[in-house]
C-alpha positions as CSV (number, residue, x, y, z in Angstrom):
1,X,134.9,107.9,57.7
2,X,135.3,108.5,61.4
3,X,134.0,111.8,62.9
4,X,134.4,113.3,66.4
5,X,131.8,112.9,69.1
6,X,130.3,116.4,68.9
7,X,129.7,116.3,65.1
8,X,128.4,112.8,65.5
9,X,125.9,114.0,68.1
10,X,124.8,116.8,65.8
11,X,124.4,114.4,62.9
12,X,122.3,112.0,64.9
13,X,120.3,114.9,66.3
14,X,119.7,116.1,62.7
15,X,118.2,112.8,61.6
16,X,115.9,112.8,64.6
17,X,114.7,116.4,63.9
18,X,114.2,115.7,60.2
19,X,112.1,112.5,60.7
20,X,108.8,114.2,61.8
21,X,109.2,116.9,59.2
22,X,108.7,114.3,56.5
23,X,105.1,113.6,57.4
24,X,101.8,115.5,57.3
25,X,100.9,118.2,57.9
26,X,104.5,119.5,57.6
27,X,104.8,117.7,54.4
28,X,108.5,118.0,53.6
29,X,108.4,114.5,52.1
30,X,111.5,115.1,50.0
31,X,113.6,115.2,53.2
32,X,112.9,111.4,53.6
33,X,115.3,110.8,50.7
34,X,118.2,112.3,52.6
35,X,117.1,112.1,56.2
36,X,119.1,108.9,57.1
37,X,122.4,110.2,55.6
38,X,123.5,112.0,58.8
39,X,122.8,108.9,60.9
40,X,124.8,106.7,58.5
41,X,127.7,109.2,58.7
42,X,127.5,109.2,62.5
43,X,127.7,105.4,63.0
44,X,130.4,104.9,60.3
45,X,133.4,103.2,62.0
46,X,131.5,102.4,65.2
47,X,130.9,99.0,66.7
48,X,127.4,97.5,66.4
49,X,126.7,98.1,70.1
50,X,127.8,101.8,69.8
51,X,125.7,102.2,66.6
52,X,122.7,100.8,68.4
53,X,122.7,103.5,71.0
54,X,123.2,106.3,68.5
55,X,120.4,104.9,66.4
56,X,118.1,104.5,69.4
57,X,118.7,108.1,70.3
58,X,117.9,109.3,66.8
59,X,114.8,107.1,66.6
60,X,113.5,108.2,70.0
61,X,114.0,111.8,69.1
62,X,112.3,111.4,65.7
63,X,109.3,109.5,67.0
64,X,108.9,111.9,69.9
65,X,108.3,114.6,67.3
66,X,106.0,112.3,65.3
67,X,103.7,111.0,68.0
68,X,103.7,114.0,70.3
69,X,99.9,114.0,69.9
70,X,99.7,111.2,72.3
71,X,100.1,113.7,75.1
72,X,97.0,115.5,73.9
73,X,95.0,112.3,73.7
74,X,95.9,111.1,77.2
75,X,96.0,114.4,79.0
76,X,93.2,116.5,77.4
77,X,90.7,113.6,76.9
78,X,92.0,110.7,78.9
79,X,92.3,112.7,82.1
80,X,95.9,111.5,82.6
81,X,98.1,114.0,84.4
82,X,100.3,116.0,82.1
83,X,103.6,114.7,83.6
84,X,102.5,111.1,83.3
85,X,101.2,111.8,79.7
86,X,104.6,113.2,78.7
87,X,106.4,110.2,80.3
88,X,104.2,107.7,78.5
89,X,104.7,109.5,75.2
90,X,108.5,109.3,75.7
91,X,108.1,105.7,76.6
92,X,106.3,105.0,73.3
93,X,108.8,107.0,71.4
94,X,111.6,105.1,73.0
95,X,110.0,101.8,72.0
96,X,109.6,103.0,68.4
97,X,113.2,104.3,68.5
98,X,114.4,100.7,69.3
99,X,113.6,99.8,65.6
100,X,116.0,102.5,64.4
101,X,118.6,101.3,66.9
102,X,118.3,97.8,65.6
103,X,118.6,99.2,62.1
104,X,121.9,101.0,62.9
105,X,123.2,97.9,64.7
106,X,122.6,95.8,61.6
107,X,124.2,98.4,59.3
108,X,127.3,98.5,61.5
109,X,127.5,94.7,61.6
110,X,127.2,94.5,57.8
111,X,129.7,97.4,57.4
112,X,128.4,100.4,55.5
113,X,131.0,99.8,52.7
114,X,130.0,96.1,52.2
115,X,129.2,95.1,48.7
116,X,125.7,93.8,49.8
117,X,124.8,96.9,51.9
118,X,122.6,98.2,49.1
119,X,120.3,95.2,49.5
120,X,120.8,94.5,53.2
121,X,120.0,98.1,54.5
122,X,116.6,98.6,52.9
123,X,115.6,95.0,53.5
124,X,116.5,95.4,57.2
125,X,114.4,98.6,57.4
126,X,111.4,96.9,55.7
127,X,111.7,93.8,57.9
128,X,111.6,96.1,61.0
129,X,108.6,98.0,59.7
130,X,106.9,94.7,59.1
131,X,107.7,93.6,62.7
132,X,106.4,96.9,64.0
133,X,103.1,96.3,62.1
134,X,102.4,93.1,64.1
135,X,104.4,93.1,67.3
136,X,102.4,93.8,70.5
137,X,99.2,94.3,68.5
138,X,101.0,96.5,66.0
139,X,101.6,100.2,65.7
140,X,102.6,100.9,62.1
141,X,102.2,104.7,62.5
142,X,104.5,106.9,60.4
143,X,106.2,104.2,58.4
144,X,108.8,105.9,56.3
145,X,107.0,105.3,53.0
146,X,104.0,107.3,54.2
147,X,106.0,110.5,53.8
148,X,105.4,110.2,50.1
149,X,101.6,110.2,50.1
150,X,101.5,113.3,47.9
151,X,104.0,111.9,45.3
152,X,101.6,109.9,43.2
153,X,104.2,108.9,40.6
154,X,106.3,107.3,43.3
155,X,103.6,105.5,45.3
156,X,101.8,103.6,42.5
157,X,104.0,100.6,43.1
158,X,102.3,100.2,46.4
159,X,99.6,98.0,44.6
160,X,102.4,95.4,44.5
161,X,104.6,96.1,47.5
162,X,102.3,98.1,49.9
163,X,103.8,101.0,51.7
164,X,106.9,98.9,52.4
165,X,108.1,99.2,48.8
166,X,108.3,102.9,49.1
167,X,110.2,102.7,52.4
168,X,112.7,100.3,50.6
169,X,113.4,102.7,47.8
170,X,113.8,105.6,50.2
171,X,116.4,103.8,52.3
172,X,118.2,102.5,49.3
173,X,118.5,106.1,48.0
174,X,119.8,107.3,51.4
175,X,122.4,104.5,51.4
176,X,123.5,105.4,47.8
177,X,124.1,109.1,48.7
178,X,125.9,108.1,51.8
179,X,128.3,105.8,50.0
180,X,128.9,108.4,47.3
181,X,129.8,110.9,50.0
182,X,132.2,108.4,51.6
183,X,133.8,107.7,48.2
184,X,134.4,111.4,47.5
185,X,135.9,111.8,51.0
186,X,138.1,108.8,50.5
187,X,139.2,110.0,47.1
188,X,140.2,113.4,48.5
189,X,142.2,111.5,51.1
190,X,143.8,109.6,48.2
191,X,142.2,106.4,49.3
192,X,141.6,103.9,46.4
193,X,138.2,102.7,47.6
194,X,136.2,101.7,44.5
195,X,133.2,103.7,43.5
196,X,129.9,102.1,44.9
197,X,128.7,101.0,41.5
198,X,126.4,98.2,42.8
199,X,124.5,100.6,45.0
200,X,124.3,103.4,42.4
201,X,123.1,100.9,39.7
202,X,120.5,99.4,42.1
203,X,119.2,102.8,43.1
204,X,118.9,104.1,39.5
205,X,117.2,100.9,38.4
206,X,114.7,100.9,41.3
207,X,113.8,104.5,40.9
208,X,113.6,104.1,37.1
209,X,111.2,101.1,37.4
210,X,109.2,102.8,40.1
211,X,108.6,106.0,38.1
212,X,107.9,104.1,34.8
213,X,105.4,101.9,36.6
214,X,103.8,104.9,38.2
215,X,103.5,106.7,34.9
216,X,101.9,103.6,33.3
217,X,99.4,103.1,36.2
218,X,98.4,106.7,36.4
219,X,97.7,106.8,32.6
220,X,95.9,103.4,32.7
221,X,93.6,104.2,35.6
222,X,92.8,107.7,34.4
223,X,91.5,106.1,31.2
224,X,89.8,103.1,32.8
225,X,87.9,105.1,35.4
226,X,86.5,107.6,33.0
227,X,84.0,105.0,31.8
228,X,83.6,103.0,35.0
229,X,80.6,102.9,37.3
230,X,80.6,105.5,40.1
231,X,78.8,106.2,43.4
232,X,77.6,109.5,44.7
233,X,78.5,109.8,48.4
234,X,77.9,112.3,51.1
235,X,80.1,112.4,54.2
236,X,79.1,114.2,57.3
237,X,81.5,115.8,59.8
238,X,79.6,116.7,63.0
239,X,82.6,118.2,64.9
240,X,81.3,117.0,68.2
241,X,83.5,118.1,71.1
242,X,85.0,115.0,72.6
243,X,84.5,116.4,76.1
244,X,80.7,116.4,75.5
245,X,80.4,113.5,73.2
246,X,79.1,111.0,75.8
247,X,77.2,113.6,77.9
248,X,73.6,112.4,77.9
249,X,72.3,116.0,78.1
250,X,74.0,116.7,74.8
251,X,72.6,113.7,72.9
252,X,69.7,115.5,71.3
253,X,71.9,118.3,70.0
254,X,74.2,115.8,68.5
255,X,71.4,114.0,66.7
256,X,70.0,117.3,65.5
257,X,73.3,118.4,64.1
258,X,73.9,115.1,62.2
259,X,70.4,115.2,60.8
260,X,70.7,118.8,59.7
261,X,74.1,118.1,58.0
262,X,72.7,114.9,56.4
263,X,69.9,116.9,54.7
264,X,72.6,119.2,53.2
265,X,74.7,116.2,52.0
266,X,71.9,114.2,50.6
267,X,71.8,115.9,47.3
268,X,71.2,113.1,44.8
269,X,73.5,110.8,46.7
270,X,73.6,107.0,46.8
271,X,75.0,106.8,50.3
272,X,75.4,109.0,53.4
273,X,78.2,108.4,55.9
274,X,78.5,109.5,59.5
275,X,81.7,109.1,61.6
276,X,82.8,106.4,64.1
277,X,80.5,106.4,67.1
278,X,78.4,109.2,65.6
279,X,75.5,108.2,67.8
280,X,76.5,108.8,71.5
281,X,74.1,106.0,72.5
282,X,73.3,102.3,71.7
283,X,71.4,102.6,68.5
284,X,69.6,99.3,68.9
285,X,68.5,100.1,72.4
286,X,67.3,103.7,72.2
287,X,63.9,103.7,70.3
288,X,63.4,107.5,70.5
289,X,66.8,108.4,69.0
290,X,66.6,105.4,66.6
291,X,63.4,106.9,65.1
292,X,65.0,110.3,64.7
293,X,67.9,108.8,62.8
294,X,65.6,106.6,60.7
295,X,63.4,109.6,59.9
296,X,66.2,111.5,58.2
297,X,67.1,108.4,56.2
298,X,63.5,108.1,55.1
299,X,63.2,111.8,54.3
300,X,66.4,111.9,52.2
301,X,65.6,108.4,50.7
302,X,69.4,107.7,51.0
303,X,71.0,104.7,52.8
304,X,73.1,105.8,55.9
305,X,76.3,104.2,57.2
306,X,77.0,105.4,60.7
307,X,79.1,104.4,63.7
308,X,77.5,103.3,67.0
309,X,78.5,101.1,69.9
310,X,76.8,97.7,70.1
311,X,75.9,95.8,73.3
312,X,75.9,92.0,73.3
313,X,76.1,89.3,76.0
314,X,78.1,86.2,76.4
315,X,76.4,82.9,77.1
316,X,76.8,83.4,80.8
317,X,74.9,86.7,80.5
318,X,77.9,89.0,81.0
319,X,77.8,92.0,78.7
320,X,80.4,93.1,76.2
321,X,80.7,96.0,73.6
322,X,81.7,96.2,70.0
323,X,82.6,99.3,68.0
324,X,80.2,98.9,65.0
325,X,79.2,100.5,61.7
326,X,75.5,100.1,60.8
327,X,74.0,100.4,57.3
328,X,70.4,101.8,57.6
329,X,68.1,101.7,54.6
330,X,65.3,104.2,53.8
331,X,62.6,101.8,54.8
332,X,64.1,101.6,58.3
333,X,65.7,98.1,58.1
334,X,69.4,97.5,59.0
335,X,70.9,96.0,55.8
336,X,74.3,95.2,57.4
337,X,76.7,95.8,60.2
338,X,80.5,95.6,60.5
339,X,82.2,95.2,63.9
340,X,85.7,96.6,64.4
341,X,88.3,93.9,64.2
342,X,91.5,95.6,65.3
343,X,90.9,97.4,68.6
344,X,93.1,100.2,70.1
345,X,95.2,98.8,73.0
346,X,94.7,100.8,76.2
347,X,92.1,102.9,74.3
348,X,89.3,100.3,73.7
349,X,90.7,97.5,75.8
350,X,93.4,96.5,78.2
351,X,95.8,93.9,76.7
352,X,96.9,91.1,79.1
353,X,94.2,92.2,81.5
354,X,94.9,89.3,83.9
355,X,98.4,90.8,84.3
356,X,97.7,94.5,83.9
357,X,94.6,94.4,86.1
358,X,95.7,97.5,87.9
359,X,95.5,99.6,84.7
360,X,92.5,101.4,83.3
361,X,92.0,102.6,79.7
362,X,94.0,105.7,78.9
363,X,90.9,107.3,77.2
364,X,87.5,107.8,78.7
365,X,84.7,106.1,76.9
366,X,81.8,103.8,77.7
367,X,83.6,100.6,78.5
368,X,85.8,97.8,77.2
369,X,85.3,96.5,73.7
370,X,85.6,93.1,72.0
371,X,86.8,92.4,68.4
372,X,84.2,91.6,65.8
373,X,83.9,88.4,63.7
374,X,82.3,87.5,60.4
375,X,82.4,89.0,56.9
376,X,84.6,92.1,56.4
377,X,82.4,93.7,53.8
378,X,78.9,95.1,53.9
379,X,76.5,95.0,50.9
380,X,74.6,98.1,49.7
381,X,71.4,96.6,48.3
382,X,70.4,97.2,44.7
383,X,68.7,100.5,44.1
384,X,67.0,101.7,40.9
385,X,69.2,100.4,38.1
386,X,72.4,100.0,40.1
387,X,73.6,96.6,41.1
388,X,74.2,95.6,44.8
389,X,77.7,96.9,45.9
390,X,80.0,95.5,48.4
391,X,82.2,97.8,50.5
392,X,84.6,97.6,53.4
393,X,84.5,99.8,56.5
394,X,87.7,100.4,58.2
395,X,87.0,101.9,61.6
396,X,89.5,104.4,62.9
397,X,92.8,102.7,63.8
398,X,92.1,99.8,61.4
399,X,92.9,101.8,58.4
400,X,96.6,102.0,59.3
401,X,97.0,98.2,58.8
402,X,97.6,97.3,55.2
403,X,96.8,93.6,55.5
404,X,93.5,94.2,57.3
405,X,92.2,96.6,54.6
406,X,93.4,94.4,51.8
407,X,91.2,91.5,53.1
408,X,88.2,93.8,52.6
409,X,89.3,94.2,49.0
410,X,89.9,90.5,48.6
411,X,86.4,89.8,49.8
412,X,85.1,91.8,46.7
413,X,84.7,95.3,47.9
414,X,83.7,97.8,45.1
415,X,84.9,100.7,47.2
416,X,86.1,101.4,50.7
417,X,85.0,103.5,53.6
418,X,86.8,104.6,56.7
419,X,85.0,106.3,59.7
420,X,86.8,107.7,62.6
421,X,86.7,110.0,65.6
422,X,90.0,111.9,65.5
423,X,88.8,114.4,68.2
424,X,91.1,112.5,70.6
425,X,94.1,113.9,68.7
426,X,93.1,117.5,69.4
427,X,94.8,120.3,67.5
428,X,97.9,118.3,66.4
429,X,99.4,116.7,63.3
430,X,97.8,113.4,64.0
431,X,94.6,113.9,61.9
432,X,96.8,114.8,58.9
433,X,99.1,111.8,59.5
434,X,96.0,109.5,59.8
435,X,94.5,110.8,56.6
436,X,97.7,110.5,54.7
437,X,97.8,106.7,55.4
438,X,94.4,106.3,53.8
439,X,96.0,107.3,50.5
440,X,98.1,104.2,50.5
441,X,95.2,101.9,51.3
442,X,93.5,103.3,48.2
443,X,96.5,102.7,45.9
444,X,97.3,99.3,47.4
445,X,93.9,98.0,46.5
446,X,92.9,100.3,43.6
447,X,89.8,101.2,45.4
448,X,88.3,104.6,46.1
449,X,87.9,105.7,49.7
450,X,85.3,107.8,51.3
451,X,86.3,109.1,54.8
452,X,84.0,110.6,57.5
453,X,85.7,111.9,60.6
454,X,84.0,113.6,63.5
455,X,86.4,116.6,63.6
456,X,88.1,116.0,60.2
457,X,89.7,115.4,57.9
458,X,86.8,114.0,55.9
459,X,87.0,113.5,52.1
460,X,87.4,111.3,49.1
461,X,90.4,109.6,47.6
462,X,90.7,108.1,44.1
463,X,92.2,104.6,43.4
464,X,95.3,106.3,42.2
465,X,95.8,108.0,45.6
466,X,94.6,111.4,44.2
467,X,92.9,113.3,47.0
468,X,89.6,114.4,45.4
469,X,88.2,116.6,48.2
470,X,88.8,117.3,51.9
471,X,87.3,119.2,54.7
472,X,89.1,121.5,57.2
473,X,89.5,120.2,60.7
474,X,87.2,121.3,63.6
475,X,84.4,122.4,61.3
476,X,80.8,121.2,60.7
477,X,80.8,120.0,57.1
478,X,78.5,118.2,54.7
479,X,80.7,117.1,51.7
480,X,79.4,115.4,48.6
481,X,81.5,113.7,45.9
482,X,81.5,111.0,43.3
483,X,83.9,108.1,43.7
484,X,84.6,105.4,41.0
485,X,83.9,101.7,41.6
486,X,86.3,98.8,41.4
487,X,87.5,98.0,37.9
488,X,90.4,95.8,38.7
489,X,92.2,93.8,41.5
490,X,95.8,94.2,42.6
491,X,98.7,91.9,43.3
492,X,98.7,93.2,46.9
493,X,95.0,92.7,47.5
494,X,95.3,89.1,46.4
495,X,98.7,88.1,47.9
496,X,99.4,90.5,50.8
497,X,102.8,91.3,52.1
498,X,104.8,89.2,49.7
499,X,107.3,92.0,49.1
500,X,107.9,92.7,52.8
501,X,108.4,89.0,53.6
502,X,110.7,88.8,50.6
503,X,112.8,91.5,52.3
504,X,113.0,89.3,55.4
505,X,114.3,86.4,53.3
506,X,116.8,88.7,51.4
507,X,118.0,90.0,54.8
508,X,118.6,86.5,56.0
509,X,120.5,85.6,52.8
510,X,122.6,88.8,53.2
511,X,123.3,88.0,56.9
512,X,124.4,84.5,56.1
513,X,126.6,85.7,53.2
514,X,128.2,88.4,55.5
515,X,128.8,85.8,58.2
516,X,130.5,83.5,55.8
517,X,132.7,86.2,54.4
518,X,133.6,87.3,58.0
519,X,134.6,83.8,58.8
520,X,136.7,83.5,55.7
521,X,138.5,86.7,56.4
522,X,139.2,85.7,60.0
523,X,140.6,82.4,58.8
524,X,143.2,84.2,56.7
525,X,144.4,86.2,59.7
526,X,147.5,84.5,61.3
527,X,147.0,83.7,64.9
528,X,150.0,84.0,67.3
């Protein structure tokens, strides 16, 4: 189905516009199931090279709308000039758009009407999402499957496939509708192209199995968690202005605010949680402020998990920092500490610093950080008649990486926590996008999540992905809730990205099959 240049441009533009609408807080998740159809129509009949450029344009446009919050983070809080901030955002969107360009290149090479396209297209998309998760430190923001975070029936299969399985089904559905549209058009033109039965059958089968599995899991976990152990948690949202967060003259007011909110949240709770870097000082090295924090823990008789930078030194005496989460007990002892593993490039450190020595961090903070080592879980000691509990703490950016969080589950976490400072995002869609990804981490590992964010969104998420409670953004909040403890383990927690890597293998098989068929076809063409 060949279309003129102007309608093709409009079709590509439509896909680019629809992409950001699929994600929080716009939440038109249903658009994801048809969003790629205009792009497929636009590249039909084009060469792989032509298809790449159209796909790159659509992807760049779509991601520009999705990660526009980068401008706020760099300009408002990183003190980067507005023009440069816009340029860097476009550069990031262009990089992310390359993945869509490679997808359309691959689709054009396979041919949209090929008998294996129903398997090749979604496998290619998942393979590219997997690549984006790890390449250049990884940036798996706004993967297509995240658009379905509110559709609990659909996303339960993530405990096997992770978010990649949802992306697979969405792309498969887009391909099916596209092929059906082409078949109808060809039939009207009296073309005898056969109906795309393989794609239709595969889509109906995949959707049917997904919904059946989702129904079973929701029923099963609703029943199992009704009698499972639980934990009463209080999350504190200080809403500290990022522009004043590291101002020494504002420290006391920050501590006072967190202590006041903690007293409100500590209503028969087993654990209090403050956000990432809640203490705008080195907790271990500020005795006065340390005593004030310890006092509220002793007063409420509730363990406190809070974020604070940690200062350490190399063997040669040179200092380095870590982004840490401390567990402070009522008697004043530190029961555990987790140091952030996956740091934010250009935010917490400069990658390839020997080459990019002329760059400084894009966000203003207190220095460069180093990755933590050691166990990925913290133990909440036994209290009263409750056994000791292990839990994982994903700090900010870490929670968008499925494999990192699942290692916490594999270590035996009974529940999960994420602490973050989303003040960098300002008044944008990013805090909502960030929160939506936590839903998938809960489902993938069948573990409840407690989330404490400086400016929001804070809240609780059940192992089924059901959002139990949330706070508004940019408010001071003390939220208390009950979360269930682990009752099972999942295939994904134990085995990781098996599904995504299977898609890479299937894509390779499809490519080899297509190449062999192309060679056979070429050999039948007489040469002059």
